[in-house]
C-alpha positions in Angstrom: 44.7 -67.9 -16.0 47.3 -70.1 -17.7 46.2 -73.1 -19.6 49.5 -74.4 -20.7 49.4 -73.0 -24.3 51.3 -69.8 -23.6 48.6 -67.4 -24.9 48.5 -65.5 -21.6 51.5 -63.4 -22.7 49.5 -61.9 -25.5 46.4 -60.9 -23.5 47.7 -57.6 -22.1 48.8 -56.3 -25.5 45.6 -57.4 -27.2 43.7 -55.6 -24.4 45.5 -52.4 -25.1 45.1 -52.4 -28.9 41.6 -53.9 -28.8 40.5 -51.3 -26.2 41.8 -48.4 -28.3 40.4 -49.5 -31.6 37.2 -50.6 -29.8 36.7 -47.0 -28.8 37.3 -45.9 -32.4 34.9 -48.5 -33.7 32.2 -47.7 -31.1 32.4 -44.0 -32.0 32.3 -44.5 -35.8 29.4 -47.1 -35.5 27.3 -44.6 -33.5 28.1 -41.7 -35.9 27.3 -43.7 -39.0 24.3 -45.8 -37.9 22.7 -43.6 -35.2 23.6 -39.9 -35.5 24.7 -39.4 -39.1 22.0 -36.8 -39.7 23.7 -34.6 -37.2 27.4 -35.5 -37.7 27.1 -35.2 -41.5 26.8 -31.5 -40.9 29.3 -31.4 -38.0 32.2 -33.6 -39.2 34.7 -31.9 -36.9 32.8 -33.1 -33.9 33.1 -36.8 -34.7 36.3 -37.3 -32.5 34.5 -35.6 -29.6 33.8 -38.8 -27.7 33.3 -36.9 -24.4 30.1 -35.6 -25.8 28.7 -39.1 -25.8 27.7 -41.5 -28.5 29.3 -44.9 -28.5 27.8 -48.2 -29.9 28.9 -51.5 -28.4 28.5 -53.4 -31.7 31.1 -51.1 -33.3 33.3 -51.4 -30.3 33.3 -55.2 -30.4 34.0 -55.2 -34.1 36.8 -52.6 -33.8 38.4 -54.5 -30.9 38.2 -57.9 -32.7 39.7 -56.5 -35.9 42.6 -55.0 -33.9 43.1 -58.4 -32.2 43.1 -60.3 -35.5 45.7 -57.9 -36.9 47.8 -58.4 -33.7 47.5 -62.2 -33.9 48.4 -62.3 -37.6 51.5 -60.2 -37.0 52.6 -62.5 -34.1 51.5 -65.7 -35.9 49.1 -66.6 -33.1 45.8 -68.5 -33.9 43.3 -65.6 -33.7 40.2 -67.8 -33.5 41.6 -69.7 -30.5 42.3 -66.4 -28.7 38.9 -65.0 -29.7 37.3 -68.1 -28.1 39.3 -67.5 -24.9 38.5 -63.8 -24.7 34.8 -63.9 -25.7 33.5 -64.4 -22.1 35.6 -61.5 -20.9 34.1 -59.2 -23.5 30.7 -59.7 -21.9 32.0 -58.6 -18.5 33.2 -55.4 -20.2 29.8 -54.9 -21.8 28.0 -55.5 -18.5 30.1 -52.9 -16.8 29.4 -50.5 -19.7 25.7 -50.9 -19.1 26.2 -50.0 -15.5 27.8 -46.8 -16.7 24.9 -46.2 -19.0 22.5 -46.4 -16.1 24.6 -44.0 -14.0 25.0 -41.6 -16.9 21.3 -41.7 -17.9 21.8 -42.8 -21.5 21.0 -46.0 -23.6 17.7 -45.8 -21.7 14.4 -47.4 -22.3 11.1 -46.1 -23.7 8.3 -45.0 -21.4 6.5 -47.9 -19.7 3.2 -46.1 -19.7 2.6 -46.9 -16.1 3.9 -46.1 -12.6 6.7 -48.6 -12.8 10.2 -48.3 -14.3 13.2 -46.1 -13.8 12.9 -42.4 -13.0 16.0 -40.5 -14.2 17.1 -37.3 -12.5 17.3 -33.9 -14.1 20.5 -33.3 -16.0 20.5 -36.7 -17.7 19.7 -37.3 -21.4 16.9 -39.6 -20.4 15.1 -36.9 -18.3 15.7 -34.3 -21.1 14.0 -36.7 -23.6 11.1 -38.0 -21.5 10.9 -35.8 -18.4 9.6 -37.5 -15.3 8.2 -40.5 -17.0 8.9 -44.1 -15.9 11.2 -45.8 -18.4 11.9 -49.5 -19.2 15.2 -50.6 -17.5 16.6 -51.8 -20.9 20.2 -51.1 -20.1 19.9 -52.8 -16.6 18.4 -56.0 -18.1 21.1 -56.1 -20.8 23.8 -55.8 -18.2 22.3 -58.6 -16.2 21.8 -61.0 -19.1 25.3 -60.3 -20.2 26.5 -62.0 -17.0 24.2 -65.0 -17.7 25.7 -65.3 -21.2 29.2 -65.0 -19.7 28.4 -68.0 -17.5 27.0 -70.0 -20.4 30.1 -69.4 -22.4 32.3 -70.6 -19.6 30.2 -73.8 -19.4 30.5 -74.2 -23.2 34.2 -74.0 -23.0 34.3 -77.1 -20.7 33.4 -79.2 -23.8 35.2 -79.8 -27.1 34.4 -77.4 -29.8 35.8 -76.3 -33.2 38.0 -73.1 -33.2 35.7 -70.1 -33.4 32.6 -71.8 -32.2 32.6 -70.2 -28.7 33.0 -66.7 -30.3 30.1 -67.5 -32.7 28.0 -68.6 -29.7 28.8 -65.2 -28.1 27.7 -63.4 -31.2 24.5 -65.4 -31.5 23.4 -65.0 -27.9 24.3 -61.4 -27.5 22.8 -60.4 -30.8 19.6 -62.2 -30.0 19.4 -60.4 -26.6 20.1 -57.0 -28.3 17.5 -57.6 -31.0 14.7 -58.1 -28.5 15.8 -55.4 -26.0 15.7 -52.9 -28.8 11.9 -53.0 -28.7 12.2 -51.4 -25.2 14.9 -48.9 -26.0 13.8 -45.2 -26.2 17.0 -43.3 -26.8 16.4 -43.5 -30.6 13.3 -44.6 -32.4 13.9 -44.2 -36.2 13.8 -47.5 -38.2 16.6 -48.3 -40.5 15.3 -51.3 -42.6 11.9 -53.0 -42.8 10.7 -51.2 -39.7 13.7 -52.5 -37.7 16.1 -50.2 -35.8 19.7 -50.1 -36.9 20.9 -52.3 -34.0 18.2 -54.9 -34.8 19.1 -55.0 -38.5 22.8 -55.5 -37.7 22.0 -58.0 -35.0 20.2 -60.2 -37.5 23.1 -60.0 -39.9 25.5 -61.0 -37.1 23.3 -63.9 -36.1 23.1 -65.2 -39.7 26.9 -64.9 -40.2 27.7 -66.5 -36.8 25.4 -69.5 -37.4 26.8 -70.0 -40.9 30.4 -69.8 -39.5 29.7 -72.1 -36.6 28.1 -74.6 -38.9 31.1 -74.5 -41.2 33.3 -75.1 -38.3 31.3 -78.2 -37.3 31.4 -79.5 -40.8 35.2 -79.0 -41.0 35.7 -80.7 -37.7 33.5 -83.6 -38.7 35.4 -84.1 -41.9 38.7 -84.0 -40.1 37.5 -86.7 -37.7 36.2 -88.8 -40.6 39.5 -88.6 -42.4 41.4 -89.6 -39.3 39.1 -92.7 -39.0 39.7 -93.6 -42.6 43.4 -93.7 -42.0 43.1 -96.0 -39.1 43.9 -99.8 -39.4 41.0 -102.2 -39.6 39.7 -103.4 -36.3 41.8 -106.2 -34.8 44.9 -105.5 -37.0 47.9 -104.5 -35.0 51.2 -103.9 -36.8 54.3 -104.1 -34.7 56.8 -103.8 -37.5 57.0 -104.5 -41.2 59.7 -106.7 -42.8 61.6 -105.7 -45.9 59.3 -107.7 -48.2 56.3 -105.9 -46.8 55.0 -108.6 -44.6 53.3 -107.2 -41.4 53.9 -108.6 -37.9 
């Protein structure tokens, strides 16, 4: 959709570069934070993405870094474009969770009852837990991604400082991911203070996003205050100034 600023001509290229480096980032994130115990002894298998093992957090970071590099090269305000594209990222994530469901990965832990998802034989979920009912963690994440998508669109109808929509995306998604990790069952080993790797990194992202958003608000407020300081006193209207400095 065109908004009169001419940014639409960059979207396709950013999508291509962001998509490629998003795959690279997603793979490296999974290797380093989830499966390093295995891949440290099988380094040649790291590029084998068809074997599975992609992490959305690394994918988003890789895609964003590629987009920033592209914007810097073309002298385009990258924060503005990131704000524009943030809702679309969530649509991609939601579709990805649909794929997880169909593929039987990124699955939940056993519910301990007769409710939940039963995965068929041949899936990683079934190989891990057999015929147990599992929490629909990936389904719920995909559904809430759509809700966050709608919230970001509503947020974009108001005035905000550059980067704040992107920060809101990071805060909302990272919060979602933090709590859903308690239901995930595809990996269980804690990374830090009893938290899983995705939970620990989500907390870091939330803190950074809140700090960045607050800085943006402070900068915007200071800019508005400076503009008001430069305004003439109320009731003073200057039509022109004479040579001796007298105002009319």
